Backbone as a printed PyTorch tensor [residue, N CA C, xyz], in Angstrom:
tensor([[[  0.8070,  -1.2030,   0.0000],
         [  0.0000,   0.0000,   0.0000],
         [  0.8480,   1.2640,   0.0000]],

        [[  2.0380,   1.1890,   0.5610],
         [  2.9010,   2.3620,   0.6030],
         [  3.2230,   2.8200,  -0.8200]],

        [[  3.4760,   1.8410,  -1.7010],
         [  3.7510,   2.1940,  -3.0840],
         [  2.5380,   2.8430,  -3.7290]],

        [[  1.3720,   2.3220,  -3.4110],
         [  0.1490,   2.8350,  -3.9820],
         [ -0.1090,   4.2690,  -3.5180]],

        [[  0.1380,   4.5480,  -2.2520],
         [ -0.0720,   5.9040,  -1.7360],
         [  0.9390,   6.8710,  -2.3470]],

        [[  2.1800,   6.4220,  -2.4990],
         [  3.1830,   7.2880,  -3.0970],
         [  2.7910,   7.6140,  -4.5340]],

        [[  2.2640,   6.6140,  -5.2400],
         [  1.8380,   6.8400,  -6.6130],
         [  0.7140,   7.8460,  -6.6840]],

        [[ -0.2030,   7.7850,  -5.7270],
         [ -1.3000,   8.7470,  -5.7190],
         [ -0.7850,  10.1550,  -5.4170]],

        [[  0.1790,  10.2420,  -4.5310],
         [  0.7410,  11.5470,  -4.1900],
         [  1.4350,  12.1600,  -5.3900]],

        [[  2.1550,  11.3440,  -6.1350],
         [  2.8300,  11.8610,  -7.3220],
         [  1.8090,  12.3260,  -8.3550]],

        [[  0.7500,  11.5820,  -8.4980],
         [ -0.2880,  11.9530,  -9.4540],
         [ -0.9180,  13.2760,  -9.0920]],

        [[ -1.1550,  13.4960,  -7.8000],
         [ -1.7570,  14.7550,  -7.3610],
         [ -0.8060,  15.9250,  -7.5940]],

        [[  0.4870,  15.7160,  -7.3600],
         [  1.4270,  16.8180,  -7.5410],
         [  1.5650,  17.1620,  -9.0260]],

        [[  1.4220,  16.1790,  -9.8980],
         [  1.5070,  16.4590, -11.3250],
         [  0.3180,  17.2890, -11.7820]],

        [[ -0.8320,  17.0550, -11.1880],
         [ -2.0050,  17.8450, -11.5430],
         [ -1.8370,  19.2950, -11.0990]],

        [[ -1.1310,  19.5060,  -9.9980],
         [ -0.9560,  20.8580,  -9.4770],
         [  0.1020,  21.6290, -10.2780]],

        [[  1.0420,  20.9380, -10.9170],
         [  2.1320,  21.6040, -11.6230],
         [  1.6520,  22.5260, -12.7450]],

        [[  0.7140,  22.0970, -13.6000],
         [  0.2890,  23.0090, -14.6670],
         [ -0.3110,  24.3040, -14.1220]],

        [[ -1.0500,  24.2250, -13.0490],
         [ -1.6570,  25.4240, -12.4720],
         [ -0.5800,  26.3370, -11.9090]],

        [[  0.4180,  25.7690, -11.2530],
         [  1.4580,  26.6010, -10.6620],
         [  2.3420,  27.2220, -11.7390]],

        [[  2.5370,  26.5290, -12.8680],
         [  3.3680,  27.1030, -13.9300],
         [  2.6460,  28.2680, -14.6020]],

        [[  1.3240,  28.2330, -14.6330],
         [  0.5830,  29.3480, -15.2020],
         [  0.7470,  30.5980, -14.3450]],

        [[  0.7620,  30.4410, -13.0440],
         [  0.9150,  31.5860, -12.1530],
         [  2.3070,  32.1840, -12.2810]],

        [[  3.3340,  31.3650, -12.4700],
         [  4.6980,  31.8690, -12.5140],
         [  4.9620,  32.6910, -13.7840]],

        [[  4.1790,  32.4980, -14.8230],
         [  4.3730,  33.2490, -16.0590],
         [  3.7910,  34.6510, -15.9790]],

        [[  2.8430,  34.8600, -15.0750],
         [  2.2020,  36.1590, -14.9560],
         [  3.1540,  37.1360, -14.2780]],

        [[  3.1990,  38.3670, -14.7870],
         [  4.0500,  39.3790, -14.1670],
         [  3.4040,  39.8460, -12.8730]],

        [[  4.2400,  39.9750, -11.8480],
         [  3.7470,  40.4030, -10.5530],
         [  4.6600,  41.4910, -10.0100]],

        [[  4.1180,  42.3170,  -9.1510],
         [  4.9210,  43.3050,  -8.4600],
         [  5.5620,  44.3180,  -9.3970]],

        [[  6.8650,  44.5330,  -9.2120],
         [  7.6040,  45.5430,  -9.9710],
         [  7.5350,  45.2690, -11.4740]],

        [[  7.6220,  44.0010, -11.8630],
         [  7.6090,  43.6450, -13.2820],
         [  6.2690,  43.9420, -13.9400]],

        [[  5.1910,  43.9570, -13.1640],
         [  3.8690,  44.2000, -13.7220],
         [  3.6120,  45.6900, -13.9670]],

        [[  4.4380,  46.5370, -13.3690],
         [  4.2440,  47.9830, -13.5290],
         [  4.7160,  48.4370, -14.9070]],

        [[  4.1490,  49.5350, -15.3650],
         [  4.6360,  50.0630, -16.6390],
         [  5.9930,  50.7410, -16.4270]],

        [[  6.6650,  51.0280, -17.5040],
         [  8.0410,  51.5360, -17.4490],
         [  8.1350,  52.8540, -16.6840]],

        [[  7.1470,  53.7100, -16.8180],
         [  7.1750,  55.0010, -16.1370],
         [  7.1320,  54.8210, -14.6220]],

        [[  6.2770,  53.9120, -14.1560],
         [  6.2000,  53.6400, -12.7190],
         [  7.5050,  53.0470, -12.2060]],

        [[  8.0910,  52.1360, -12.9630],
         [  9.3620,  51.5290, -12.5620],
         [ 10.4530,  52.5880, -12.4480]],

        [[ 10.5260,  53.4870, -13.4280],
         [ 11.5370,  54.5530, -13.3900],
         [ 11.3500,  55.4490, -12.1780]],

        [[ 10.0850,  55.7790, -11.8810],
         [  9.7910,  56.6650, -10.7590],
         [ 10.2480,  56.0320,  -9.4380]],

        [[  9.9550,  54.7620,  -9.2480],
         [ 10.3460,  54.0660,  -8.0210],
         [ 11.8620,  53.9190,  -7.9480]],

        [[ 12.4850,  53.5680,  -9.0630],
         [ 13.9410,  53.4220,  -9.0830],
         [ 14.6210,  54.7600,  -8.8030]],

        [[ 14.0530,  55.8250,  -9.3030],
         [ 14.6080,  57.1570,  -9.0640],
         [ 14.5740,  57.4980,  -7.5830]],

        [[ 13.4730,  57.1660,  -6.9330],
         [ 13.3760,  57.4180,  -5.4850],
         [ 14.4490,  56.6390,  -4.7300]],

        [[ 14.6950,  55.4160,  -5.1560],
         [ 15.7310,  54.6110,  -4.5190],
         [ 17.1080,  55.2180,  -4.7120]],

        [[ 17.3760,  55.7170,  -5.8980],
         [ 18.6550,  56.3580,  -6.1660],
         [ 18.8310,  57.6280,  -5.3640]],

        [[ 17.7770,  58.4210,  -5.2590],
         [ 17.8470,  59.6530,  -4.4750],
         [ 18.1110,  59.3440,  -3.0090]],

        [[ 17.4520,  58.3140,  -2.4920],
         [ 17.6450,  57.9340,  -1.0940],
         [ 19.0850,  57.4830,  -0.8510]],

        [[ 19.6360,  56.7430,  -1.7980],
         [ 21.0200,  56.2710,  -1.6510],
         [ 21.9930,  57.4420,  -1.6570]],

        [[ 21.7410,  58.4320,  -2.4990],
         [ 22.6230,  59.5990,  -2.5300],
         [ 22.5290,  60.3890,  -1.2240]],

        [[ 21.3190,  60.5400,  -0.7000],
         [ 21.1480,  61.2660,   0.5570],
         [ 21.8280,  60.5360,   1.7100]],

        [[ 21.7550,  59.2170,   1.6590],
         [ 22.3590,  58.4010,   2.7130],
         [ 23.8840,  58.3490,   2.5620]],

        [[ 24.3680,  58.5990,   1.3570],
         [ 25.8010,  58.5690,   1.1060],
         [ 26.3180,  57.2140,   0.6970]],

        [[ 25.4320,  56.3110,   0.3230],
         [ 25.8480,  54.9620,  -0.0720],
         [ 25.7600,  54.7320,  -1.5690]],

        [[ 25.4130,  55.7670,  -2.3250],
         [ 25.2790,  55.6080,  -3.7760],
         [ 26.6590,  55.4980,  -4.4080]],

        [[ 26.7390,  54.6980,  -5.4520],
         [ 28.0110,  54.5270,  -6.1530],
         [ 28.1370,  55.5920,  -7.2290]],

        [[ 29.2690,  56.2330,  -7.2800],
         [ 29.5220,  57.2240,  -8.3250],
         [ 30.8260,  56.8570,  -9.0310]],

        [[ 30.7720,  56.7800, -10.3540],
         [ 31.9590,  56.4570, -11.1360],
         [ 32.9180,  57.6390, -11.1200]],

        [[ 34.1960,  57.3600, -10.9090],
         [ 35.2010,  58.3770, -11.1910],
         [ 35.7080,  58.1150, -12.6120]],

        [[ 36.5020,  59.0140, -13.1450],
         [ 36.8950,  58.8920, -14.5510],
         [ 37.7160,  57.6270, -14.8010]],

        [[ 38.5460,  57.2420, -13.8580],
         [ 39.3740,  56.0400, -14.0380],
         [ 38.5020,  54.7820, -14.0610]],

        [[ 37.5270,  54.7220, -13.1840],
         [ 36.6350,  53.5590, -13.1460],
         [ 35.7950,  53.4820, -14.4170]],

        [[ 35.3520,  54.6170, -14.8960],
         [ 34.5760,  54.6440, -16.1400],
         [ 35.4340,  54.1900, -17.3130]],

        [[ 36.7000,  54.6010, -17.3260],
         [ 37.6060,  54.1970, -18.3930],
         [ 37.7870,  52.6890, -18.4010]],

        [[ 37.9780,  52.1040, -17.2140],
         [ 38.1530,  50.6420, -17.1230],
         [ 36.8960,  49.9100, -17.5800]],

        [[ 35.7330,  50.4280, -17.2050],
         [ 34.4740,  49.7930, -17.6130],
         [ 34.3200,  49.8400, -19.1300]],

        [[ 34.6350,  50.9700, -19.7280],
         [ 34.5580,  51.0880, -21.1830],
         [ 35.5320,  50.1680, -21.8780]],

        [[ 36.7000,  50.0290, -21.3030],
         [ 37.7120,  49.1450, -21.8800],
         [ 37.2350,  47.6940, -21.8490]],

        [[ 36.6160,  47.2960, -20.7420],
         [ 36.0800,  45.9290, -20.6410],
         [ 35.0120,  45.6940, -21.7050]],

        [[ 34.1540,  46.6800, -21.8930],
         [ 33.1160,  46.5510, -22.9110],
         [ 33.7070,  46.4270, -24.3000]],

        [[ 34.7410,  47.2090, -24.5760],
         [ 35.3900,  47.1440, -25.8790],
         [ 36.0420,  45.8020, -26.1260]],

        [[ 36.6540,  45.2520, -25.0880],
         [ 37.2900,  43.9330, -25.2170],
         [ 36.2310,  42.8750, -25.4970]],

        [[ 35.1180,  42.9530, -24.7780],
         [ 34.0540,  41.9610, -24.9560],
         [ 33.4730,  42.0320, -26.3670]],

        [[ 33.2550,  43.2300, -26.8750],
         [ 32.6690,  43.3910, -28.2070],
         [ 33.6440,  42.9230, -29.2780]],

        [[ 34.9250,  43.2270, -29.0840],
         [ 35.9000,  42.9150, -30.1240],
         [ 36.1620,  41.4150, -30.2660]],

        [[ 35.6930,  40.6210, -29.3290],
         [ 35.8380,  39.1580, -29.4610],
         [ 34.9650,  38.6050, -30.5740]],

        [[ 33.8920,  39.3100, -30.9060],
         [ 32.9770,  38.8650, -31.9590],
         [ 33.5190,  39.3580, -33.3040]],

        [[ 34.2360,  38.4880, -33.9830],
         [ 34.9240,  38.8480, -35.2300],
         [ 33.9510,  39.3270, -36.3120]],

        [[ 32.8140,  38.6520, -36.4280],
         [ 31.8430,  39.0370, -37.4560],
         [ 31.2970,  40.4320, -37.2030]],

        [[ 31.0410,  40.7320, -35.9390],
         [ 30.5200,  42.0540, -35.5730],
         [ 31.5370,  43.1360, -35.9170]],

        [[ 32.7970,  42.8850, -35.5750],
         [ 33.8380,  43.8620, -35.8510],
         [ 34.0220,  44.0540, -37.3640]],

        [[ 33.9170,  42.9730, -38.1240],
         [ 34.0330,  43.0690, -39.5760],
         [ 32.8930,  43.9150, -40.1490]],

        [[ 31.6920,  43.7330, -39.6070],
         [ 30.5410,  44.5080, -40.0740],
         [ 30.7320,  45.9910, -39.7760]],

        [[ 31.2650,  46.2920, -38.5990],
         [ 31.5180,  47.6890, -38.2410],
         [ 32.5460,  48.2930, -39.1990]],

        [[ 33.6000,  47.5390, -39.4750],
         [ 34.6350,  48.0170, -40.3880],
         [ 34.1050,  48.2650, -41.7830]],

        [[ 33.2450,  47.3580, -42.2650],
         [ 32.6520,  47.5470, -43.5940],
         [ 31.8140,  48.8130, -43.6250]],

        [[ 31.0330,  49.0250, -42.5810],
         [ 30.1800,  50.2080, -42.5330],
         [ 31.0150,  51.4770, -42.5860]],

        [[ 32.0850,  51.5000, -41.8010],
         [ 32.9620,  52.6650, -41.8020],
         [ 33.6180,  52.8800, -43.1450]],

        [[ 34.0600,  51.7950, -43.7690],
         [ 34.6890,  51.8970, -45.0860],
         [ 33.7190,  52.3940, -46.1270]],

        [[ 32.5030,  51.8950, -46.0870],
         [ 31.4930,  52.3400, -47.0430],
         [ 31.1930,  53.8140, -46.8430]],

        [[ 31.0930,  54.2340, -45.6150],
         [ 30.8030,  55.6280, -45.3210],
         [ 31.9260,  56.5280, -45.8100]],

        [[ 33.1540,  56.1020, -45.5730],
         [ 34.3070,  56.8990, -45.9850],
         [ 34.3980,  56.9750, -47.5050]],

        [[ 34.1400,  55.8460, -48.1780],
         [ 34.2010,  55.8410, -49.6340],
         [ 33.1350,  56.7450, -50.2210]],

        [[ 31.9340,  56.7080, -49.6620],
         [ 30.8680,  57.5470, -50.2100],
         [ 31.1680,  59.0190, -49.9660]],

        [[ 31.7860,  59.3480, -48.8330],
         [ 32.1550,  60.7420, -48.5670],
         [ 33.2210,  61.1980, -49.5550]],

        [[ 34.1790,  60.3330, -49.8490],
         [ 35.2320,  60.6860, -50.8080],
         [ 34.6570,  60.8660, -52.2080]],

        [[ 33.7200,  59.9920, -52.5700],
         [ 33.0910,  60.1130, -53.8860],
         [ 32.3090,  61.4210, -53.9890]],

        [[ 31.5850,  61.7790, -52.9350],
         [ 30.8080,  63.0170, -52.9480],
         [ 31.7240,  64.2300, -53.0610]],

        [[ 32.8170,  64.2110, -52.3250],
         [ 33.7670,  65.3210, -52.3950],
         [ 34.3960,  65.4070, -53.7740]],

        [[ 34.7340,  64.2910, -54.3660],
         [ 35.3540,  64.2690, -55.6930],
         [ 34.3830,  64.7950, -56.7460]],

        [[ 33.1220,  64.4170, -56.6400],
         [ 32.1560,  64.8720, -57.6320],
         [ 31.8690,  66.3640, -57.4770]],

        [[ 31.9010,  66.8840, -56.2620],
         [ 31.7190,  68.3190, -56.0470],
         [ 32.8950,  69.1070, -56.6050]],

        [[ 34.0910,  68.5910, -56.4370],
         [ 35.2910,  69.2810, -56.9140],
         [ 35.3570,  69.3260, -58.4340]],

        [[ 34.8250,  68.3110, -59.0970],
         [ 34.9230,  68.2460, -60.5570],
         [ 33.8450,  69.0770, -61.2380]],

        [[ 32.7560,  69.4110, -60.5380],
         [ 31.6740,  70.2050, -61.1350],
         [ 31.8980,  71.6900, -60.8900]],

        [[ 31.5240,  72.5500, -61.8590],
         [ 31.5730,  73.9860, -61.5810],
         [ 30.4750,  74.3550, -60.5930]],

        [[ 30.7240,  75.3050, -59.7770],
         [ 29.7500,  75.6940, -58.7570],
         [ 28.6080,  76.4670, -59.4110]],

        [[ 27.4060,  75.9390, -59.3050],
         [ 26.2410,  76.5760, -59.9170],
         [ 25.6730,  77.6750, -59.0210]],

        [[ 25.7820,  77.4980, -57.7180],
         [ 25.1630,  78.4470, -56.8150],
         [ 25.8760,  79.7980, -56.8260]],

        [[ 27.1940,  79.8120, -56.9660],
         [ 27.9130,  81.0910, -56.9220],
         [ 27.6470,  81.9000, -58.2020]],

        [[ 27.5440,  81.2600, -59.3640],
         [ 27.2770,  81.9720, -60.6110],
         [ 25.8570,  82.5060, -60.6620]],

        [[ 24.9160,  81.7930, -60.1560],
         [ 23.5130,  82.1820, -60.2140],
         [ 23.1720,  83.2890, -59.2560]],

        [[ 23.8490,  83.3900, -58.1090],
         [ 23.4740,  84.3840, -57.1230],
         [ 23.9680,  85.7770, -57.4990]],

        [[ 25.0150,  85.8900, -58.3190],
         [ 25.5550,  87.2040, -58.6850],
         [ 24.7450,  87.8650, -59.7910]],

        [[ 23.9960,  87.0880, -60.5710],
         [ 23.2720,  87.6470, -61.7070],
         [ 21.8840,  88.1060, -61.3130]],

        [[ 21.5010,  88.0030, -60.0810],
         [ 20.1560,  88.2550, -59.5950],
         [ 19.7240,  89.5930, -59.6680]]])
């Protein structure tokens, strides 16, 4: 009978699992608030920390190190870096082409404004 009771207990817990998983998917508390409410509450927390003197403030050296870490992390993705390089190259080439085409054409605006 012990096996039979254990089997019944397992069956009951399995029936309860779908109901409990539905509840866990619903947003509750802070997550259920809209972005404006979240910002307002977070702002109050930041203000309180500054008044208390426990708020963290970056100095320039710490900010530099954080930026460097981010750059190292991004540069590990070779495809991403290649895409950035292509974009820059395309932009530079188009700027050079535009400048070259302007230099080769006579200026229309300067001739037209003097005859007015």
